[in-house]
N, C-alpha and C positions, 0 to 999 in steps of 0.2 A: 671557508666554512669546513671543508673536508679535513684540513689540518687540525682544526679545533676539535672535531669529532674524533680524529685519530688520537690526539693528545689525551682527551677524556677517556677513551677506551684504554689507552696505555696506563693511565693513572689508576683506573678501576682494576685492571689486571694486577698491577703492583700491589694495590690494597688487598686484593684477594690472596696473592702470594704471601704477603706479609702475615696475614691472619693464619694462613696454612702453615707457614714456618713457625709461628708462635705455638700453634697446636702441636706440631711435630716436636718442638722443643719440650713442651709440657709432657707429652707422652714419653719422650726419652728420659726426662728427669724423673717421672714417676717410676719407670722401669728400673732406673738406676737406684732409686731409693728403696725399691723392693728387692734389691740384691743382684740385679743383672749386671754383669761386668761390662766395663767400657769397651773391651775388645768385642764382646758379643753385640753390644749396641752399635758399634761402628759397622759391623757386618750387616745389621738389620736396616740401617738407614736407607741404602739404595732400594731395598725391597719395599720399604714403607713408601718412599717417594714414587716408585713405579706403580704401586697399587693405587695411590692417591691419583696419579695421572690417569690411570685406566678408569677409575671411577668418574673423574671429571669428564673424560671423553664419552663415557656411557651416558652420563647425565645430559651432556650437550646433544648427543644423538637422539635421546629420548625426547628432549624438548623440540628439536627440529622435526622429528618424526610426527609429533602431535600438532604441528602448526598447519 
């Protein structure tokens, strides 16, 4: 039973990450279409990912804090 739950949790995490990657790609594409250079976008990607991770951690902390 535990392995099944772990597998479902892993699949749910992959699903979220895939959606997040799709959103990140869409943001990057929009910025590129607005004239931001590829070299500037490459420099921004780590910052965007780090900010996203910080927001996810903050949301998780908020949820656990209110339980």
